[in-house]
N, C-alpha and C positions, 0 to 999 in steps of 0.2 A: 623946437625954442624949449627954456628951462623954464623948467614950473619951482613959481617960491613958495614952499612954505613958511609956519613962523611954528618956534616952539612954545613953550607953553610960555615962557620970556620975554614972547614980541623978536629974536632975535632970527634974523632970516638962515633958512635953512635953501642950499640947493641942493633939491634932489632932483633927477629930470628922469629916470624910472624909476618907475612902483612896479610894475609886473612887464612881463612877456608881452603884455600884446601889446603895446604902447611901443617899439620896438621891431616888429612883425614887418609894417614898412617898411620896414628898413634892407631884407631882405633883395638879394643875398649876402652873409659874409663872410670875407677872410674872416680869423683870426689869428692871433699874434698871443704866442704860451701854449704848449704842448702837451701841457700836463694837467690838474683835473682839471682849473675855472674850466680850461677850455675844449676839455671833454663834457663837461654838463655843459656848461652854451652849445655847444654845440646838439646834446641832448634834447634841449627845451623843445617843449612842444611850440609850433610854426616856424622855427626855425632854420633857416637856408645854411648848409655852409658848403663854399666853393673855395673852399682857399687853407692853410696853416701856414705859419709863419715859427719859426722856433729858430735863437742862435747858438743854441748847441749845437754843436757838426756831429750829434749823435744821434740826431733826430732827425736831422736833414736829411732828402730823400728815403727814405723810409716811410712808410702807410700809415697815417692817421687817420681815426675813421676817418678809413674809407676814401681820404685823400694824401698824396705827396707830400712830405711837407718841403717847404723852401723856404732857402737860406737870406730874402730880400721881399722888402715887397714888388719893387719891380721884377723881382723872378715871376713872382710867385700871381701879380697881374697878367702872365703872358698865356700861361694856362689857367688862369681868370678873367678872362674883360670882362666878362657880367654882373662883376663882384660892385655890389653900390653901395658897401661901409664893409668896416672894422673895426671890429672889436680887439681890445686891450686886455687880454687875462691873465695877468703878470704878479707873484709873487711879494712880498715886501721886498725893497733894497732892489727894486729894479725900478725905479725912476726913473732914469736916463733913458734908460730903455725903451720905456712908456712912451717919455717925452717925444722921445727920433721918432717912432711907428709915429707919435700922433700927426706930429709936423706933418711925417711925407705923405703922409694918405689924405690929411688937407689937400695939399697941394699938388695930389692927381687930383681932386674932384673927390671926393672920399666922403658919407659920411662916418662919422666916431663916436663908438662908446670905452667908457672908460671906466675902470673900477677901480674903487678910491682908499683899494693896497696898491693901486701901481700911483694913482691919479688922479687928484683933486684938483676938477674946473673950476670952485670955491678958491683956491689957489693958485691958480694958474688963467686969470681970467680972462690973460691976451689969448689965450688958445679959441676960447669964444670969438672973442673980435674977428682974431683970424678967421675961423673954420661962417660969419659973418657976410667977409667979405671974399668966401668964398665961396659963397652959395651954398655951403654947407650945414647937413646939425651935427653937433656935438651933445651928447648927451652924460650924465655922470650915473653907477647904479651904486646910488650912497648906502652905508650903511646901516639906514634905518632909526638911527638915536632918537627919532622922534615918536616915536614908538615906543621905546623904553620910558622915555622921557612921561608921557601920557598914564604907562602903566607902572610907573619905580618914580616918577613925580621929580626924577631925575637924570642928568646923563651927560657925560661926556660930550663936549664938546667937539669930540672929531674920533674918531678912530685907537683906541688908546692901543693895536699894536701897532708897533714898530719896527723891532728888531728883523733881519735877515735872515734870511731861513739859514741853519748853518748843516749841513753832513759830513760828519766826519768822526773816525772810527778810529778808539784811544788803542795804542802800545801795549800801555799799563792794564792790571786788572784792574775795576772799579768798582768797590767794595758802596753798596745805599746801607743808610742808618735812620731805616722808620722806626717805627710804636707807635703804640696803641691806644697816644692820645696828644695832647698838648702837654709840655712838661712832665714828663712822663723821662728823661734821664739822655735825650739824646745828643747834646749840645756836651754834655761831659761824652758820654760814649763813644763819639768821634773825635773828641780831645786824649782822650784815653787811649786807644785803637792806631793813635801817630805816632805816642809816646813808645808803645808796645812797639810799632814797626824797629823805628829808631834805636833802644836796644835789640834790636834780632840786627842788626847789621845794615836797613832796609833802607829808602828813600821814599820817605812817604811824600804826597800829594795833597792836601787837605783845607775842600773847598766850607765854609761856612757861609748858610742861605735867611741866617736868623737876624731878626733887625740890632744888634746889638755884637756883632759877631764872636771868636773863636780868642782866647786870650791863646800865646803860646801851644804847639807848634804849628798855628792853625796859617797859613799862608796868605786869603784874603777871602775878602766875608763883603758880600752881595745881600741887596735884601728884597728877597722873591717875591713878599707878601710883596714891595714897593708895583712890578707889573702885571701887565692884564695873562690873566693866565693861559692864556697863545704862546705869549712870547716868554712865559719863566725855562721850557724845554728847550729853549734858542739858549735862551744865559747860562742855564746848565753844560748843552756841550760846548758854549762856546770860552765858557771857563777850565773846562777839561785839559783844552783845546791850547787856550793859554798857557795851564802846566805842566802841560807839556812841553811845552814851544820853553817855557823861561825854565823850568826844573830840569825835567829829564825825571818826571819819577817814579819809583820799582809798583808802586800803589797807588791808588788816589782814593780817599774817604771824601764821601759827602751827604753831609747834612743835612736831614731830612726835614719839613715840616712839618706838624701836627698827626694826619692820621688818616690812613680812608677811611676806616669804621668808627669810629668816635660819632659817640650819640649826642643831641643837641644839639649847636648852632654847627653846620653845613656849609658853611661857607671855606672853612678851613681847607676841608679832603680835598677840593678841587687844587689849592695850591700844592697837597699831598702827591696827588698822581703826577704832577707838568714837574715835578722838583723827579718823581720815580723817570716816565718817561722819559725825557731828559736828557739822564744817569744814565737807560741803559742799565744794570750792575748787573757784573758775573755775580757776583753775592751778597746776599743784604746780612745784614744785626737785626733782628725786634727789642726795640724799648718796653719794659710792660712797667708800670711802676702801682700795683696794687691796693687797695683804701684811699685811691686818688683824691683828697677833700673836694676838687672842685671842677671834676670833669667828670666825663660818664662812660669809659671805656668801655666798648664793646665784648672786650679782651684776646687774649693771644693765637689762640684757632683762625678764628674771622680777620685777621689780620694779616697772616700769614695765607691765608688759604686770597684777599683780595688785593694781597700782593708779587702773588703770585698768575691769578689771575691777568692782570693788568701790563704788567713780564715777563717776557720768558727768562725769568729768575729763578736759585733757593735760596728759600732764607735756613741760613749754615746758622745759628746764636741767637740765644735772647740775654739782655742786659737787662736787669734787674735789682729799679729804683726800691731801695725795703725800708724809703723814708718814712714811711706813713704804713708800713705790712705789719701785722700780728707778730709775735716774738717766734711762730711759731713756722713762720717759712722762713725760706732760705733758700740758695740757688740749688741745691740739690733737690728740693722739691719739685723743684720746673721742670728741671735734668728728667727727671722721674715722668713727670705728669707728659709732656711735651716729644719726648728722646732726640734735644738736642742742648749739646750745650748749652749755660746756662753760666754767666757771673754779676756778682755785685761791684759793678768793676771801680764804682767811688771810691769806697774800704779794700778792691784785692783789683784794681788795674783791669786790661786787657785781655792780657796774652794770655793767658786760657781761649779769648773768645780771638785772638791775632789766629791762633795755632788752627783752632776752627776754618778759617776761613781760606790758614796757607793748605791743612790739608786737605779740599774742598777743590784750590785752585788744583790739587798736583804737586804744588810746591815743597 
């Protein structure tokens, strides 16, 4: 039976599953999806799994959580005839596959548990009618946005995570341009690195992630801050893949946002981490604006430690924005203090930083 709750504004929310106890009477389960979600479900207290299915031929016939992975529901039921229910634990982007298995399971007389990431009952009420006709249960593992609304006063109508997951290994080296704060020069540094690459005879791909975009020679801009933090890495990796397919670059530069360590407003720090994770860079340039008039950077040392802790990469140079710096500050000061090449790219260009990148990459 579907449980109907109401949010603060009286809008219906369909949540069938609020705790594991509510589905223990549907044991034993066949699990669709031999990944993190499938393993997590099988390890829940009081849950019994008797079979697994995955469309990935590399997983079929292999052991997963104590069971041999089947290639279809029909074949799985042959080895697990006592199964009463099927749970769908698939990632975003697999809605078609999720729908296929839900229909097959209901038709076979199995109860169905779906995950909001792969199939929402609220958007597929025909499935509920089909399940009722077959006298089986279909329940939805909801995103619990009602709880978010209760504690924050507002929540999205549905899960914000929508982009399909992507796995891709770039052919060209990827360079991430980070910084110690917002408005510290990441946009200018990314542009200047692209120009320096072109002057050296290289073909760069330049990806902007801010709301305004980079002027030439950027290739394209998308506003990473418009996406769920869960979607940002997929968007960045998709951008890298798209750039390589359309341009075949020698090197790829990705503009970061905000900082991992800036004090004050914490919201952009998650965005910064998500872009960095999606870029999975071979090397990093860190921007810094000393005496920033309206931001609170912790500093270069802290940002370097944070970046190299989040990703297995290396910070190889510093881009210093001297707009608000005292007169005695210069790139050489930062070079001596941090033992890294440093440059005022706004006035001097980014050739020195590009040389540092290429030297580190061994090119």
